[in-house]
C-alpha positions in Angstrom: 19.7 -29.1 15.7 18.0 -27.9 12.6 19.0 -29.7 9.4 20.0 -28.0 6.2 16.8 -29.0 4.4 14.7 -27.4 7.2 16.7 -24.2 7.0 16.4 -24.1 3.2 12.6 -24.7 3.4 12.3 -21.8 5.9 14.3 -19.5 3.7 12.3 -20.4 0.6 9.0 -19.9 2.5 10.1 -16.5 3.9 11.2 -15.4 0.4 7.9 -16.4 -1.1 6.0 -14.7 1.7 7.9 -11.5 1.1 7.4 -11.6 -2.7 3.7 -12.4 -2.4 3.0 -10.0 0.4 5.1 -7.1 -0.8 5.8 -7.1 -4.5 4.2 -4.7 -6.9 1.7 -6.1 -9.4 -0.3 -9.2 -8.7 0.1 -10.2 -5.1 -2.2 -13.2 -5.4 -4.4 -14.5 -8.2 -7.1 -12.2 -7.1 -5.5 -8.9 -5.8 -3.0 -6.5 -7.3 -0.8 -4.1 -5.3 -0.6 -0.5 -6.6 1.2 2.7 -5.5 -0.1 5.8 -3.8 1.6 9.2 -4.2 1.1 11.2 -1.0 0.0 10.8 2.6 -1.7 13.2 5.0 -1.7 13.3 8.8 -5.4 13.6 9.5 -6.6 15.9 12.3 -7.5 12.7 14.1 -4.1 11.4 15.3 -5.2 7.8 14.8 -5.9 8.2 11.1 -3.6 8.4 8.1 -5.0 9.4 4.7 -3.3 8.2 1.5 -4.0 9.5 -2.0 -3.7 7.6 -5.2 -4.5 8.5 -8.8 -7.1 6.8 -11.0 -8.0 7.0 -14.6 -11.7 7.6 -15.2 -11.7 5.0 -18.0 -9.9 2.3 -15.9 -10.8 3.0 -12.3 -9.4 0.8 -9.5 -12.1 -1.4 -8.0 -12.4 -3.3 -4.7 -9.6 -1.1 -3.2 -8.4 -2.4 0.2 -5.4 -1.6 2.4 -3.2 -3.3 4.8 -1.0 -1.5 7.3 2.0 -2.6 9.3 2.9 -0.3 12.1 6.5 -0.2 13.4 8.2 2.2 15.8 9.9 4.2 13.0 7.5 3.8 10.1 4.0 2.9 8.9 3.9 0.6 5.8 0.6 0.9 3.8 -0.1 -1.4 0.9 -3.1 -0.7 -1.3 -4.6 -3.6 -3.4 -7.3 -3.7 -6.0 -9.0 -6.2 -8.2 -6.7 -7.0 -11.2 -6.8 -4.5 -14.0 -7.7 -5.7 -17.5 -4.6 -6.0 -19.6 -6.3 -5.6 -22.9 -8.1 -2.3 -22.2 -6.7 1.1 -23.2 -6.8 3.7 -20.4 -6.8 7.4 -20.5 -4.1 9.4 -18.7 -6.5 11.6 -16.8 -5.8 11.8 -13.0 -8.6 11.6 -10.5 -7.4 11.7 -6.9 -8.9 9.1 -4.6 -8.4 9.1 -0.8 -8.2 6.2 1.6 -8.5 6.6 5.4 -6.2 4.2 7.2 -6.8 3.7 10.9 -3.8 3.5 13.2 -3.4 1.9 16.6 -1.0 4.6 17.8 -0.6 8.2 16.5 1.6 8.7 13.4 3.9 11.1 15.2 7.3 11.3 13.5 7.1 7.9 11.8 7.8 7.7 8.1 5.1 6.5 5.7 6.1 3.8 3.3 4.3 2.6 0.1 4.3 -1.2 0.6 3.9 -1.8 -3.1 7.2 0.0 -4.0 9.0 -0.2 -0.6 9.6 3.5 -0.9 9.0 6.6 1.3 6.0 8.7 0.5 5.9 12.4 1.1 3.8 13.4 4.1 1.7 16.5 3.4 1.4 19.0 6.2 -1.9 20.2 4.8 -5.4 19.0 5.7 -6.6 16.0 3.7 -8.9 17.3 0.9 -12.1 15.8 2.1 -15.1 17.9 1.1 
């Protein structure tokens, strides 16, 4: 039989894991989750392309992604090196694209931004790679 202290510790651990792994803003002392605004179904069925916006004066650096694939959705979380808090950034928008490999085709699964826990529109157009 599991004691109350063990159950409490498991719940606290699960809550901390969820907050650290899924919350917007700093996810660890060294990475910061950030949002993307649209996804594209690549002509390659095993690739999803996500687009985020960047300011030319404060570009995201060391961008990485994690992906969790479920039967009904694909959750993508983008992270970057932390942004300076004392730097003024311009509001210009430069589109950046990230190719996300999938283990099974996207099909009819929804795309979720893991930093905001929200659905992201899936564009039916071809990703804008040159």
